[in-house]
PyMOL commands that place a pseudoatom at each C-alpha (Angstrom):
pseudoatom trace, name=CA, resn=MET, resi=1, chain=A, elem=C, hetatm=0, pos=[-51.886, -0.723, 18.399]
pseudoatom trace, name=CA, resn=ASN, resi=2, chain=A, elem=C, hetatm=0, pos=[-51.071, -2.467, 21.668]
pseudoatom trace, name=CA, resn=ARG, resi=3, chain=A, elem=C, hetatm=0, pos=[-53.439, -4.646, 23.654]
pseudoatom trace, name=CA, resn=PHE, resi=4, chain=A, elem=C, hetatm=0, pos=[-54.224, -1.964, 26.265]
pseudoatom trace, name=CA, resn=LEU, resi=5, chain=A, elem=C, hetatm=0, pos=[-55.235, 0.595, 23.624]
pseudoatom trace, name=CA, resn=ARG, resi=6, chain=A, elem=C, hetatm=0, pos=[-57.346, -1.958, 21.734]
pseudoatom trace, name=CA, resn=GLY, resi=7, chain=A, elem=C, hetatm=0, pos=[-59.093, -2.882, 24.975]
pseudoatom trace, name=CA, resn=ARG, resi=8, chain=A, elem=C, hetatm=0, pos=[-59.742, 0.776, 25.773]
pseudoatom trace, name=CA, resn=GLU, resi=9, chain=A, elem=C, hetatm=0, pos=[-61.122, 1.309, 22.254]
pseudoatom trace, name=CA, resn=LYS, resi=10, chain=A, elem=C, hetatm=0, pos=[-63.558, -1.615, 22.662]
pseudoatom trace, name=CA, resn=GLU, resi=11, chain=A, elem=C, hetatm=0, pos=[-64.645, -0.385, 26.094]
pseudoatom trace, name=CA, resn=ASP, resi=12, chain=A, elem=C, hetatm=0, pos=[-65.280, 3.063, 24.582]
pseudoatom trace, name=CA, resn=LEU, resi=13, chain=A, elem=C, hetatm=0, pos=[-67.386, 1.409, 21.871]
pseudoatom trace, name=CA, resn=ALA, resi=14, chain=A, elem=C, hetatm=0, pos=[-69.357, -0.521, 24.516]
pseudoatom trace, name=CA, resn=ALA, resi=15, chain=A, elem=C, hetatm=0, pos=[-69.902, 2.662, 26.557]
pseudoatom trace, name=CA, resn=ARG, resi=16, chain=A, elem=C, hetatm=0, pos=[-71.221, 4.520, 23.490]
pseudoatom trace, name=CA, resn=TYR, resi=17, chain=A, elem=C, hetatm=0, pos=[-73.522, 1.589, 22.714]
pseudoatom trace, name=CA, resn=LEU, resi=18, chain=A, elem=C, hetatm=0, pos=[-74.942, 1.486, 26.250]
pseudoatom trace, name=CA, resn=THR, resi=19, chain=A, elem=C, hetatm=0, pos=[-75.387, 5.258, 26.341]
pseudoatom trace, name=CA, resn=SER, resi=20, chain=A, elem=C, hetatm=0, pos=[-77.261, 5.124, 23.018]
pseudoatom trace, name=CA, resn=LYS, resi=21, chain=A, elem=C, hetatm=0, pos=[-79.618, 2.571, 24.612]
pseudoatom trace, name=CA, resn=GLY, resi=22, chain=A, elem=C, hetatm=0, pos=[-80.415, 4.897, 27.519]
pseudoatom trace, name=CA, resn=TYR, resi=23, chain=A, elem=C, hetatm=0, pos=[-77.944, 3.598, 30.101]
pseudoatom trace, name=CA, resn=THR, resi=24, chain=A, elem=C, hetatm=0, pos=[-76.022, 5.976, 32.323]
pseudoatom trace, name=CA, resn=ILE, resi=25, chain=A, elem=C, hetatm=0, pos=[-72.376, 5.035, 32.836]
pseudoatom trace, name=CA, resn=LEU, resi=26, chain=A, elem=C, hetatm=0, pos=[-71.593, 5.554, 36.524]
pseudoatom trace, name=CA, resn=TYR, resi=27, chain=A, elem=C, hetatm=0, pos=[-68.067, 4.195, 36.669]
pseudoatom trace, name=CA, resn=ARG, resi=28, chain=A, elem=C, hetatm=0, pos=[-65.438, 2.720, 34.381]
pseudoatom trace, name=CA, resn=ASN, resi=29, chain=A, elem=C, hetatm=0, pos=[-62.682, 0.328, 35.378]
pseudoatom trace, name=CA, resn=PHE, resi=30, chain=A, elem=C, hetatm=0, pos=[-63.761, -0.053, 39.004]
pseudoatom trace, name=CA, resn=ARG, resi=31, chain=A, elem=C, hetatm=0, pos=[-60.896, -1.825, 40.786]
pseudoatom trace, name=CA, resn=THR, resi=32, chain=A, elem=C, hetatm=0, pos=[-60.526, -3.527, 44.148]
pseudoatom trace, name=CA, resn=LYS, resi=33, chain=A, elem=C, hetatm=0, pos=[-58.100, -6.080, 45.527]
pseudoatom trace, name=CA, resn=PHE, resi=34, chain=A, elem=C, hetatm=0, pos=[-60.496, -8.741, 44.194]
pseudoatom trace, name=CA, resn=GLY, resi=35, chain=A, elem=C, hetatm=0, pos=[-60.517, -7.619, 40.579]
pseudoatom trace, name=CA, resn=GLU, resi=36, chain=A, elem=C, hetatm=0, pos=[-61.925, -5.129, 38.110]
pseudoatom trace, name=CA, resn=ILE, resi=37, chain=A, elem=C, hetatm=0, pos=[-65.307, -4.393, 36.584]
pseudoatom trace, name=CA, resn=ASP, resi=38, chain=A, elem=C, hetatm=0, pos=[-65.152, -2.743, 33.177]
pseudoatom trace, name=CA, resn=MET, resi=39, chain=A, elem=C, hetatm=0, pos=[-68.280, -0.641, 33.634]
pseudoatom trace, name=CA, resn=VAL, resi=40, chain=A, elem=C, hetatm=0, pos=[-70.915, 0.092, 36.216]
pseudoatom trace, name=CA, resn=ALA, resi=41, chain=A, elem=C, hetatm=0, pos=[-74.048, 1.474, 34.600]
pseudoatom trace, name=CA, resn=LYS, resi=42, chain=A, elem=C, hetatm=0, pos=[-77.608, 2.291, 35.471]
pseudoatom trace, name=CA, resn=GLU, resi=43, chain=A, elem=C, hetatm=0, pos=[-80.627, 1.306, 33.382]
pseudoatom trace, name=CA, resn=GLY, resi=44, chain=A, elem=C, hetatm=0, pos=[-83.712, 2.819, 34.938]
pseudoatom trace, name=CA, resn=GLU, resi=45, chain=A, elem=C, hetatm=0, pos=[-83.599, 1.709, 38.569]
pseudoatom trace, name=CA, resn=CYS, resi=46, chain=A, elem=C, hetatm=0, pos=[-81.337, -1.283, 37.840]
pseudoatom trace, name=CA, resn=LEU, resi=47, chain=A, elem=C, hetatm=0, pos=[-77.613, -1.240, 38.556]
pseudoatom trace, name=CA, resn=VAL, resi=48, chain=A, elem=C, hetatm=0, pos=[-75.721, -3.114, 35.850]
pseudoatom trace, name=CA, resn=PHE, resi=49, chain=A, elem=C, hetatm=0, pos=[-72.175, -4.461, 36.125]
pseudoatom trace, name=CA, resn=VAL, resi=50, chain=A, elem=C, hetatm=0, pos=[-70.760, -4.856, 32.624]
pseudoatom trace, name=CA, resn=GLU, resi=51, chain=A, elem=C, hetatm=0, pos=[-67.883, -7.046, 31.471]
pseudoatom trace, name=CA, resn=VAL, resi=52, chain=A, elem=C, hetatm=0, pos=[-66.547, -6.190, 27.995]
pseudoatom trace, name=CA, resn=ARG, resi=53, chain=A, elem=C, hetatm=0, pos=[-64.864, -8.947, 25.997]
pseudoatom trace, name=CA, resn=SER, resi=54, chain=A, elem=C, hetatm=0, pos=[-63.458, -8.657, 22.507]
pseudoatom trace, name=CA, resn=LYS, resi=55, chain=A, elem=C, hetatm=0, pos=[-61.618, -10.686, 19.905]
pseudoatom trace, name=CA, resn=SER, resi=56, chain=A, elem=C, hetatm=0, pos=[-60.614, -9.866, 16.369]
pseudoatom trace, name=CA, resn=THR, resi=57, chain=A, elem=C, hetatm=0, pos=[-62.019, -13.183, 15.171]
pseudoatom trace, name=CA, resn=GLU, resi=58, chain=A, elem=C, hetatm=0, pos=[-64.204, -15.998, 16.497]
pseudoatom trace, name=CA, resn=GLU, resi=59, chain=A, elem=C, hetatm=0, pos=[-61.888, -18.652, 15.077]
pseudoatom trace, name=CA, resn=PHE, resi=60, chain=A, elem=C, hetatm=0, pos=[-61.204, -19.990, 18.582]
pseudoatom trace, name=CA, resn=GLY, resi=61, chain=A, elem=C, hetatm=0, pos=[-64.591, -19.171, 20.101]
pseudoatom trace, name=CA, resn=ALA, resi=62, chain=A, elem=C, hetatm=0, pos=[-66.733, -16.166, 20.907]
pseudoatom trace, name=CA, resn=PRO, resi=63, chain=A, elem=C, hetatm=0, pos=[-65.333, -13.497, 23.263]
pseudoatom trace, name=CA, resn=GLU, resi=64, chain=A, elem=C, hetatm=0, pos=[-67.896, -14.216, 25.993]
pseudoatom trace, name=CA, resn=GLU, resi=65, chain=A, elem=C, hetatm=0, pos=[-66.743, -17.834, 26.137]
pseudoatom trace, name=CA, resn=SER, resi=66, chain=A, elem=C, hetatm=0, pos=[-63.508, -16.646, 27.753]
pseudoatom trace, name=CA, resn=ILE, resi=67, chain=A, elem=C, hetatm=0, pos=[-65.361, -15.677, 30.949]
pseudoatom trace, name=CA, resn=ASN, resi=68, chain=A, elem=C, hetatm=0, pos=[-64.769, -18.609, 33.262]
pseudoatom trace, name=CA, resn=ARG, resi=69, chain=A, elem=C, hetatm=0, pos=[-65.999, -19.450, 36.746]
pseudoatom trace, name=CA, resn=VAL, resi=70, chain=A, elem=C, hetatm=0, pos=[-62.995, -17.776, 38.410]
pseudoatom trace, name=CA, resn=LYS, resi=71, chain=A, elem=C, hetatm=0, pos=[-63.554, -14.520, 36.490]
pseudoatom trace, name=CA, resn=ILE, resi=72, chain=A, elem=C, hetatm=0, pos=[-67.264, -14.546, 37.370]
pseudoatom trace, name=CA, resn=GLU, resi=73, chain=A, elem=C, hetatm=0, pos=[-66.449, -14.946, 41.082]
pseudoatom trace, name=CA, resn=ARG, resi=74, chain=A, elem=C, hetatm=0, pos=[-63.956, -12.044, 40.895]
pseudoatom trace, name=CA, resn=ILE, resi=75, chain=A, elem=C, hetatm=0, pos=[-66.538, -9.828, 39.235]
pseudoatom trace, name=CA, resn=LYS, resi=76, chain=A, elem=C, hetatm=0, pos=[-69.144, -10.743, 41.856]
pseudoatom trace, name=CA, resn=ARG, resi=77, chain=A, elem=C, hetatm=0, pos=[-66.761, -10.010, 44.759]
pseudoatom trace, name=CA, resn=THR, resi=78, chain=A, elem=C, hetatm=0, pos=[-65.788, -6.702, 43.174]
pseudoatom trace, name=CA, resn=ALA, resi=79, chain=A, elem=C, hetatm=0, pos=[-69.470, -5.851, 42.675]
pseudoatom trace, name=CA, resn=GLN, resi=80, chain=A, elem=C, hetatm=0, pos=[-70.117, -6.545, 46.368]
pseudoatom trace, name=CA, resn=CYS, resi=81, chain=A, elem=C, hetatm=0, pos=[-67.407, -4.018, 47.253]
pseudoatom trace, name=CA, resn=TYR, resi=82, chain=A, elem=C, hetatm=0, pos=[-69.033, -1.465, 44.974]
pseudoatom trace, name=CA, resn=LEU, resi=83, chain=A, elem=C, hetatm=0, pos=[-72.455, -2.053, 46.519]
pseudoatom trace, name=CA, resn=LEU, resi=84, chain=A, elem=C, hetatm=0, pos=[-71.127, -1.813, 50.069]
pseudoatom trace, name=CA, resn=ASN, resi=85, chain=A, elem=C, hetatm=0, pos=[-69.505, 1.541, 49.333]
pseudoatom trace, name=CA, resn=CYS, resi=86, chain=A, elem=C, hetatm=0, pos=[-72.122, 3.240, 47.154]
pseudoatom trace, name=CA, resn=GLU, resi=87, chain=A, elem=C, hetatm=0, pos=[-74.501, 5.720, 48.711]
pseudoatom trace, name=CA, resn=VAL, resi=88, chain=A, elem=C, hetatm=0, pos=[-77.536, 4.629, 46.709]
pseudoatom trace, name=CA, resn=ARG, resi=89, chain=A, elem=C, hetatm=0, pos=[-79.275, 1.323, 47.438]
pseudoatom trace, name=CA, resn=TYR, resi=90, chain=A, elem=C, hetatm=0, pos=[-80.425, -0.646, 44.421]
pseudoatom trace, name=CA, resn=VAL, resi=91, chain=A, elem=C, hetatm=0, pos=[-83.170, -3.252, 44.456]
pseudoatom trace, name=CA, resn=ASP, resi=92, chain=A, elem=C, hetatm=0, pos=[-82.283, -4.667, 41.040]
pseudoatom trace, name=CA, resn=VAL, resi=93, chain=A, elem=C, hetatm=0, pos=[-78.724, -5.612, 40.141]
pseudoatom trace, name=CA, resn=ARG, resi=94, chain=A, elem=C, hetatm=0, pos=[-77.577, -7.611, 37.156]
pseudoatom trace, name=CA, resn=PHE, resi=95, chain=A, elem=C, hetatm=0, pos=[-74.444, -8.705, 35.340]
pseudoatom trace, name=CA, resn=ASP, resi=96, chain=A, elem=C, hetatm=0, pos=[-74.203, -8.111, 31.592]
pseudoatom trace, name=CA, resn=VAL, resi=97, chain=A, elem=C, hetatm=0, pos=[-71.558, -8.919, 29.007]
pseudoatom trace, name=CA, resn=ILE, resi=98, chain=A, elem=C, hetatm=0, pos=[-70.775, -6.905, 25.913]
pseudoatom trace, name=CA, resn=SER, resi=99, chain=A, elem=C, hetatm=0, pos=[-69.126, -9.215, 23.385]
pseudoatom trace, name=CA, resn=ILE, resi=100, chain=A, elem=C, hetatm=0, pos=[-67.304, -7.605, 20.464]
pseudoatom trace, name=CA, resn=SER, resi=101, chain=A, elem=C, hetatm=0, pos=[-65.971, -9.755, 17.647]
pseudoatom trace, name=CA, resn=GLY, resi=102, chain=A, elem=C, hetatm=0, pos=[-64.697, -7.898, 14.615]
pseudoatom trace, name=CA, resn=ASP, resi=103, chain=A, elem=C, hetatm=0, pos=[-67.502, -5.470, 13.741]
pseudoatom trace, name=CA, resn=LYS, resi=104, chain=A, elem=C, hetatm=0, pos=[-70.189, -7.430, 15.623]
pseudoatom trace, name=CA, resn=LEU, resi=105, chain=A, elem=C, hetatm=0, pos=[-71.325, -6.228, 19.057]
pseudoatom trace, name=CA, resn=GLU, resi=106, chain=A, elem=C, hetatm=0, pos=[-73.631, -8.387, 21.161]
pseudoatom trace, name=CA, resn=HIS, resi=107, chain=A, elem=C, hetatm=0, pos=[-75.170, -7.295, 24.467]
pseudoatom trace, name=CA, resn=ILE, resi=108, chain=A, elem=C, hetatm=0, pos=[-75.946, -10.243, 26.744]
pseudoatom trace, name=CA, resn=GLN, resi=109, chain=A, elem=C, hetatm=0, pos=[-78.179, -9.206, 29.633]
pseudoatom trace, name=CA, resn=ASN, resi=110, chain=A, elem=C, hetatm=0, pos=[-78.190, -11.306, 32.821]
pseudoatom trace, name=CA, resn=ALA, resi=111, chain=A, elem=C, hetatm=0, pos=[-75.146, -13.175, 31.543]
pseudoatom trace, name=CA, resn=PHE, resi=112, chain=A, elem=C, hetatm=0, pos=[-74.436, -14.712, 34.961]
for i in range(1, 112): cmd.bond("trace and resi %d" % i, "trace and resi %d" % (i + 1))
show_as sticks, trace
zoom trace
């Protein structure tokens, strides 16, 4: 399986997980010239931007450790574009990470 298909499989797993926890997935793979956000979801009245990271093993660190300052800034700029163009205004916004390593899924709320 190539890298794109593995990534899509992990994003599907993350979407099923969030849905099972009561989240509503509003958008997947939101792209702008600044970057991409894997998922935009809603939990209650909170808008949640979700970055999904996965690795087959944690031998060289956990998946979430690969999110650096540059990636965070890209996600934030992309989120601003989403917020400027969405019709609904949200009071609460947060950035979560779903980390998948092997069979282990970890949901990190307010990751940055």
